[in-house]
ROPAVO-165826 format. One record per residue: x negated, y, z negated of N, C-alpha, C, CB in turn; residue in one letter. Coordinates in steps of 0.05 Angstrom, whole numbers, plus 5000, padded with zeros to 4 digits. Each point is the difference from the previous one (the first is absolute). Glycine has a CB too. Example, Ala and Ser with C-alpha at 12.3 -4.5 7.8 and 13.67 -1.06 7.14 Angstrom:
BEGIN
473648864844501850245000498250245000503849774975A
496950445039498450244999501550224986497649875043S
END
This chain:
BEGIN
498349765000501750245000498350255000503649754976M
494250255008498250234999498950065027498949894953M
500249895062498850045026502050115020496849634990Q
505750275008502050095019500750294995501849555002A
498450534972500750284994497750185007503049844963L
494550085033497850165007499950045031497549844960E
503249955055500150025029502150205009498449535003T
503950474982502150205007498950284997503549684985M
495050374993498950274996498150085021500649934952T
497649895056498050085019501150015028496649804972S
505550055034501049995028502150205005499149535000S
501850624980502250195005499050285001503149694978E
494350365023499050275001500650115028496449904966T
505250315036500850105026497750155014504750034984P
495549995041498050145016501150265011497849575011T
504650494985501250245011502050114980499449835047K
500850444952501750124981502949975008496550334989A
505449664991502849995006500850245017500849754958P
501150205060501050215016498550045026501550224959G
496349635045498550025026501749905022495749944976A
503950175048501849945022499149765016501050475002K
496749424994499149775014498049854984500850225044S
498549534965498049854986501149744989497650424990G
500849454994500949754988502150054978495649795010R
505950014983502050044978498650084975503049665020P
498350534966498850104975499849794979501950455011F
500249394984499949784982500049745016502550274964F
495549575031499849755015502249804992495150075004R
506149984973502149824991502750095012497549914958W
502550305058502550085015499350005029501750284961R
499349535054499449985028501950185016498349534994Q
501250735005501550195016498150185014503949984968V
497050155053498350195014499950264984501149785044E
496550324952499750254987500950235018496249824972D
504850395018500950225016501250224983500949695037G
499950524976501150234986502949954994496850315023D
503849654951502849954992501150234984499049514999R
499950735004500850224984503050075005495350175000S
505549815025502850065006501949804987498650205043G
500749554959501649794987500050044970499049685037I
498750384952499750044971501850224990495349835002A
504750405012501750224991502949935001496650325017R
504249535004502849915002500749814978499850065050L
498449764944500549814978500350144973497549655026V
500850554969500150154975502750144998495150065001I
505950065020502650135000502249794994498450355032C
501549424981502049794996499949904971499749885049L
497950094940499749904973501150204980496049745014L
503750524991501250204983503049984999496150315010A
505149655014502949965001500849744986500250255043L
498249544960500549754987500050034970498049755038L
500050394951499950044971502450154990495050005003L
505950215011502450154992502449825000498050425018A
502349415003502349825002500049794978500150085049A
497549814945499849804980500650124972496549765028V
502750484967500550124974503050054997495550225000M
505949875021502950044999501449744995499650405030V
499549394985501249734996499749914972499049905048F
498650134940499449914973501850144980495349895013S
505250374992501750154981502949904999497150395009L
503749485013502949925002500349704997500850385029T
497049474967500249714997499449924971498549945048A
503049864943499649904973502649894988496450334995G
503449584980502249884987502350204996496949684978A
502550575018502150204997501350065026497550204961S
505049915038501550065025499550285010503449674985D
494450455007499350275011499149975029498750164953V
502949925066499549965028499250255014503249634999G
496650365028499250245016501950244996498049685033P
504650274964501950224997499450154974503449755026A
496150104953499350134975497450165001502449644976T
495750245039497450145003500350265014497849565001L
503650445022500350255015501850204985499449745042F
502550164942501550194984498350144979504049715007S
494250144982498250114979498050205013500449584973A
498750375051497950165012501150255014497349595005W
505050375008501150225016502550134989498149765039F
502850154937502250124987502749975015496850324981G
503549465033502549965014502249884983497349935041T
502150014934502049894983498949974972502149765038G
499650174943499249974972499149714996503250364985D
494749614998499149734992500149984970497049965041I
503449804950500249964971497250044987503949685007S
496250364967497550034985498449745001502250334969M
499249445031498649755002498549975026503549794971R
497750285052498749985025497750205002504349855021D
496150394968497950205000497549904985503550365004D
496949514973497849894985498649785015502450124957I
499249705056498849785015498250115023504049714988I
497050495026498650105023497550164992504350025025L
496050174957497950204995498249934976503050335018H
497949494965498349944977498949715001502750324973S
498549515043499149725001498849945028503549874966I
498150165055499149915026498050205013504349765005R
496250504994498350195014497150004989504150285008L
495549734966497249984991498749735007501150314963P
500449485038499049745007499149995029502949794965R
498850335053499350015028497650175005504949935011V
495050304977497750185003497549874990503050404995V
497149474982497649874989499249775018501450134954L
500549725056499349785018498650095025503949754983G
497050485029498750115024497250094993504550145018A
495149994959497450094993498149774995502150414980L
498849395005498249774993499349855026502149974954V
499949985063499449855024498150155018504549814997G
495850465005498250165016497249994989503850305013A
496049734960497450014987498549735004501850334967G
499649455029498749745003499249945029502749844961L
499050235058499449955028497650165009504849905008A
495250364985497750175009497549914986503250385008V
497049544967497649904985498849765015501950174956S
499849655052499049775015498750085026503649734980G
497650455035498850095025497350134995504550065019A
495250114961497550134994497949804991502550424987V
498249394997498149804991499049835023502249994955M
499549955063499249845024498150175017504349755000Q
496150515001498150175014497450034985503950245020G
496349794954497550044984498349755001502550314970L
498649455026498549765000499649885028501849914955F
499550215065499849925028500849715003496350335007R
505949594981500949735001503049994996495649834984N
505950015032502949994998501149864975500050025049P
498349854935500949864977500050164974498449595022L
500750664980499950164975502850104993495350145012A
505349854962502650084990499850044970502449755038D
498850464951499850054971500849764983500850485010P
501349374998500849784984498249765002504650165006G
494549785018498549755005497250024986502549935043I
496250314958497350024990499950104971498550085047I
503849934940499950054971500450284991497149634999G
503350565020500350284991502650044985497450155040V
504749714969502650024986499849884972502449985044S
496049814953499649884973498650204982499849545021S
498250604989498750204984501950224991495849905023G
506050194996502050204993501949894979499650205046A
501249554957501849884981498849984972502049755037G
495450204962498649984974500050274987497149635017L
502350584998500150274989502750074989496550145031G
505649804984502750054991500749834975501350125047A
497949634953500649824977498650104975500549625032A
497150494971498550114977501650224987495749875022F
505450314995501650224989502549904986498150315036V
503249494977502649904989499549884972501749915047I
496249944950499649854975498450164979500249585026V
497750564984498250144981500250305002497049615004L
505050495011500250295003500450144974501949925044G
499349954936500450134974497550054985504349774999G
493550105009497450054987498550245011499849524991L
501250595031498650235012500650254984500449795045L
497850414955500450254985502750135008495050064997P
506450044984502650125005499850245019501549854955A
496350305043499750235017499749915029497950254962S
500749535043499649905027502649905012495349884989L
506249974994502649905009502050225006499249594974A
500750625010501850235004499350155025500750034951A
496750005054499150155024500649855025496450204974A
503449535026500549845024503049975005495749764993A
505950224985502949965003500649755015500650494999G
501549525019500749765014498149945024504750084986F
493250085016497949945020497949804989500750465020Y
499549474954498149834988499849735015500950224956M
501349665050500049745013498750015028504249884974L
496750305044498650025026497150064998504250155019P
495050024961497150074997498449754992501350474987I
499849374995498649764991499849805023501650074953A
500649905062499949825023498150095022504749884990A
495150395013498250115020497149934993503250375009F
496149674966497249954992499449705001500150404971F
501949435023499549715004499549935029502949924960G
498750195058499749955028497450115011504950005006A
494450244984497550135009497649844991502250454997L
497849444979497749854991499749745016500750184954A
501549695052499849755016499150065029503649804971V
497650415041499250065028497150075002504650165008T
494450014974497250075000498249764996501250454983T
499549384998498449764995500049815024501150044951L
501249935061500149825024498250115022504749874987L
495450395018498450115021497149974995503650325010Y
495649724965497149974993499149715003500450394969R
501349425023499349725001500049905029502049934955I
499950165061500349895027498350145021504549894987G
494250335007498550155020497049984993503950315008T
494649605012497149984998498850115026500349604968R
497850595029498750115023501950115021496249684992S
506050444999501950125018501949805012496750345009G
503149404985501849805011501849894979496549885034Q
506150104972501949904980500649715006502050464995T
497749374986500549715002502949954991495149884994S
506650035024502849944993500149764981501650185044I
496549624959500049774983499450084971498649715039A
499350454958499250104974502350174987495149995014T
506150185003502150174990502449844990498550355032M
502349454984502449844993499449834975501449985048L
496349904951499349844976499750174975497749675030L
501150564973499850184978502750104991495550145016A
506349915004502750084993501549784985500050295040G
499649464967501349784986499049994971500449745043I
497050304954498849994973501050234983496049775018A
504150474994500950234985503049984993496550285023I
505149614996502849964994500449814978501150105048A
497349684951500249814979499350124973498949645033A
499050524967499150144975502250194991495249965013L
506050195006502150194992502449844989498550325036S
502149454977502249844990499549904972501049865046G
496550064948499449914973500350224980496849675019A
502450574988500350234982502950074996495650185015C
506049805006502950054997501249794982500250225045I
498849524958501049794983499450054971499449685037G
498350434957499350074973501850224989495349875009L
505450325008501950214992502849894995497350345026L
503449474991502649864996500149864973500549945049V
497249954943499949854975500550184976496849685021F
502350574980500350184977502350195003495149974993I
506550015029502250195005502449924983498350095047A
503450114948502649944986502149945021498750304961D
503849665031502149915018500550215022502149744963D
498150515030500550215020497750025020502850254967Q
494849735023497750015017499849765018497650274965Q
503349505025500049765017501950035023498949724960L
503450405035501950045022498850195021503949924968R
494850295023498750185018497849875016501150374969D
497349465018497849865013501049795020497250084960L
505149805034501149815019500850135026501749734961N
499050535037500650165023497750015020503150274972F
494449735018497750025018499649755015497950314969W
502649465019499549755013501749955025498649834957G
503950285042501949945022500250235020502549704969L
497350545021500450235018502950065005495749895022G
505250354971502850075003500350304998501449564980S
500850545032500750284997502550034983498050095045L
502749704940502450004984500050234979500449515007A
497350564983499950214980499550285011498449664969G
502250385057499450265013501850214988498649775042A
500250474953501550234992498450255009502049764960N
499150475035498750245009497450064986504450185012W
495349734963497550034986497749855014502550054957D
498149715052498049845015499350135027501649584976K
500550525037499550145025498250244996504549855017V
496050304961498450244994497249934991504150244988L
495549525000497349924991498349905023501949894956S
499349955062498449885022500350155026500649574978A
501650575026500550145025497950205008504749944991G
494550244991497950205008497449865008502250334970P
497049465015497549875006500149875028499349924950V
502849925054500349865026500450205022501949604978I
499650625017500450205020497450135009504550084981G
493849995000497550135007498249805015500350284959L
499849475034498449805014501049975029499149764957V
503550245047501149975027499350245017503749734981L
496150505007499150245015497149995007503550274977V
494849625004497150005004499149775018499550214955A
501849565044499049775014499850035030502049744964M
500050395050499750045029497550165007504949985004P
494150184977497550155005497649825003502050394976L
498349365014497849815002500049855027500249954951L
501850095065500349845024497750015019504850074996G
494350175011497750035018497549884989502150415018K
497449634956497649894988500149695000499650414972G
502749475022500249715000499749895028503050034960L
497950115060499549925028497049985005504450215014N
494149994978497250005004498649794984500250485009G
500849474966498849804983500249725011501050294961L
501149665055500349735012497749925018504950074999F
493650135011497749945018497549964984502250265036M
497949764938497749974983499250274987498449625029G
500450364948499450244985497950175014501149764958E
496950115055497950155013501250165023496649654987A
505150225029501250145023501850224990499849585027V
501850374952501750204989498450244990503349654987A
494450305001498350234991499050165024498749734961G
500650145061499150155023502250165013496649645008H
505950284987502350145010500750254983501749575019M
496850474960500550234983501849944976499350285040G
501349474955501849934978498349964975503349785032I
497650354947498749974974501049744988499550504992N
499049285012501049734994500449974970497649825039V
500550274944500349974972502450154989495149954997Q
505450305013502350154991502649865009497350425002R
502749465022502349865010500649764983498950145046L
499049714945500449774983501250094973496149775022K
502850444967501150104974502950085002495450154987R
505350005035502750085003501949765004498450435020M
500749374995501749775005500449844974498349985047A
499649994938500249854975501950144980495449825007I
504350444990501750154981502950005009496050294989V
504549755037502850015009501349734998498850375031T
499849424976501149734997500649944971497649855041V
500550224941500449954972502450164989495149914995S
505250345013502250164991502749895009497050405000A
503249535026502549905010500749734988499250255043A
498849574956500649744988500650024970497049795034T
501550374952500450024971502850124994495150064994G
505650155020502750124995502249815008498050455008A
501649405014502149815009500449784980498950115047S
498849774944500249784980501250104974496049775022V
503450474971500950114974503150014999495850264996A
505549795026502950035000501549765012499350495003V
499349335010501449785013498949724993501050315037S
496749684950498949744994498549895024503649924967G
495849825032498449875021501749925024496949854965G
503050315056501449945025497949965021504150274988I
495649495022497849935017500749985030498249764962G
499850235054500149955029501050235017500649534988F
500550685000500950235017497650125015503850094967V
494049935019497750135012498649845022499450224957G
501249535045498849845022501949955023497049784966I
505650205028502049945020500550245018502149664970V
498350575017500950245016497950095020502750144960V
494749905032498050085020499749815023497650234964P
502649515031499749805021502350025020497649704969H
504850335021502350025018499750255018502949774966L
496250455022499850255016497749985020501950254961L
495949625032497849985019500849865026496850004962R
505149815035500949865024501450185019500549594973L
500650645017501650185017498450255007504149834978V
494750305003498750265005497049995000503950214979I
494949565016497149985000498850074974500150105048G
497249914950498650034975499250294994498449555006P
502550645009499250284995501250104974499750095049D
498549964931501050074973501450274999496349734982N
503350445038501450265000503049965002496050215021R
504849574992502849945002500849774982499950165047Y
498249664948500649764984500850074971496949745029L
501750464959500550074972502850124996495150074994L
505750135021502850104996502149805007498350455009P
501249395012501949795007500349794978498950085049A
498849854939500149814978501650104977495549835014S
504250434980501650124978503049975005496250324991A
504649745033502950005007501049715000499550425027L
499149404986500949725000499949874973498549975048L
499450094937499849884973502350094982495149995005G
505650274997502350104984502549865008497750444995G
502849535031502449875010500249714991500050315040S
497849554962500049714993500549964970496849925037M
502050254946500449964971502850084992495150084992L
506050135020502850074994501949785008498950495005V
500649395019501649785009499749764981499650165047L
497949784945499649784982501450044973495649925022A
504450334968501350064975503049975003496350314988D
504849785035502949975005500749705001500150445025T
498349404988500549715001499949884972498249985046A
499950114938499849904973502450064983495150045003S
506350185003502450084985502549855009498050444993R
502249485032502549895011499949705004500850435022I
496849454978499849715006501249834977496050095028M
503549994947501049854977501650184982496049705003V
505550495008501650194984502049854983499550355036A
500949744939499150264989497249994988504850094990P
493849685011497349984990498150125022501049594971A
496450435023498150115019497649815003501550474988E
497649495036497749845006497650195001502749665026L
495150284959497750175001498950045028498949854954P
500350395053499050065027497449845006502150464998I
496349514981497549855004500449725012498150274963G
504149615030500649735010500650025030501849854955I
499850345053500750035029497550075016504650154987L
493850045004497650085016498049775002500750474986T
499149374993498249775001501049785019498650104953A
504049865047501249805018499650075029503449894965L
496750375041499650095027497150055007504450214998A
494149894982497250085006498049785000501150434980G
499349375002498049784999499949845026500949974951A
501349955062499749875026498750185021504149734989P
496550535010498850185019496950014996504350275001F
494949744974497150004994498749755010500850284960F
500549495037498849755010499950005030501849764960L
500250365053500050025029497650165010505149975000W
494450254986497750175007497449844995502650424990V
497249454987497649864992499349775018500950144953L
501149715056499549765015499550055030502849764967L
497750485042499150075026502050015022496149804986G
506550205008502050045022499650285010503349674980R
496950375046499550255013497150075000504550154987K
493749655008497250055006498150084978501850125041G
499049834933498150064979497949784999503550254973L
494149815036498049805004498449944975499750155047N
500349604943498549924977497849805007504150094972T
495349885053498049815008497250124997503349785032Q
END
């Protein structure tokens, strides 16, 4: 396995930047003709924006309650009176959940796309290589041991304490992985994956220790991390994670040109005028912030970061200038749809989103790993 994974790393180094109009395929694991897809990419981004809006409206009107489209439009456009019960369901329960789902999905999808660009490999993903586990450990530490922190610090952080802790947990893991997996400017996917497995196991052991000393309420909160869910969504969580993820979503597209150059190798990127070290630092911080904030409010939701970028590359190509915003839109749509399905499949109970994303994402990951559509491991 080590030899196969190392071969994948060495054989997937591209020879041409994304967006070039001619030449060999940018990714050897995608047997498509390289070309200018900017027009298609812009059209897809517009369609994905409409899809996200439609999915959010659908999610607001779907569920065990009988709050339907008519009630929604009455509430928004004042065409009729709605009951206090329906108003609470729409604006205090479903709307924050839909907004949070869109933010978390966008943050996880863009994080996956950026990590794949940073490590120059299609298998990189915050969940698979242990970044989400590090964020979960930071959040679990605050849940169980937050009472031991100085009162002044807790008061200053307020409800941002959980996202901040998750951010630093994700940042520590991402930085450690990059240092372990990169030698002489070359990133080893085998080393990165194996190190990620080890770090995830260590984080799981630490979380297990916190579970051992947690009380009943803390145990219920910690169980939330293992499955991943938006069931506890409210406006406080949106306000705690929303600004962090929002800033990351604004900043990440600015990395697109640099990641395109990085795909050709750090030396070539440097000759193109790209400050490679600054690009790495920005990518690590933004991925850590988005993953940490997402895990802090939704728990462990996996495979979004690996599925979404792959689906989009099949359509718009690997140009990160378009791939990153498209990933944000499609990731938000997919997670909102997954959350809606989790609410209606076993109503009035709820199925954790992490189960649905794993059921869909794990087979997709195996499909990528085993080489359908040309991922060469020979």
